[in-house]
N, C-alpha and C positions, 0 to 999 in steps of 0.2 A: 802094553806095558803098562800097570797097575799105580798110581801114587803110594800105598800101600807101602812096596816092596821095601822101602826106607824111611817108617812111621817114626823108626825108634831112632834117630835121629834128631838133630836139633836142626832149629834155618840157618843156621848159621854153617858153615865148614870149616874143619885148618886142614890140615895134609895129613895129621893122626885119623882122624876121623873116613877122608876120603879112603884113605888110604886101606884103613880096616870094611869101609864101605862094600867097599870095589876088588877086595882079598888082594891088595899090591902089595910093595913095602913101597916106606914111607916114601925113601928116597925116587920110587915110581911116581906118585898122589907130586910129586914136587915139579917132576918131569911136566907130567899132564896139563898141570897147571900154569906152566910157561910154555902151551903151544898159544900159538895165534889164535883158534876156532874156541876155547874151551874158555867160561863164563867167567870169570877171577871180579874179583871184589877188592880194591886192595885197602888198605886201612893203613895206615904208617906204613911200618915194613912187612904190615902182615897181607897175605891172598888167603883170599879165604871165598867161599864160594856158596851160593845160597842153595836149600834144598831143590824150592821150583829150576833154577838155573840148572843145576846138573842133572834132574829130574831131565828135562826139555835135549840139552847138549844128546843126550841115552840115547834120546827117542830118535831125535836128529843122527845121530849115527846108525843104528840098526837100525831107523827106518820102521819101527812100531807106534799107531799111535799113545800116545799118553792118555787112559780114561778117565 
């Protein structure tokens, strides 16, 4: 998996951007962000994810090495 996969995403991703990046619904993104092993960052009442953490999480889930 190449980090260029998400090169257009900002460094900090909200649920709407996560949904678009993964081609899932916004509610699906919220469900994912509430999973125990998903690397969220909480700022105030918002849950966010950093782009490197998202890439690493996908790599762990798929077993593919991030280049």
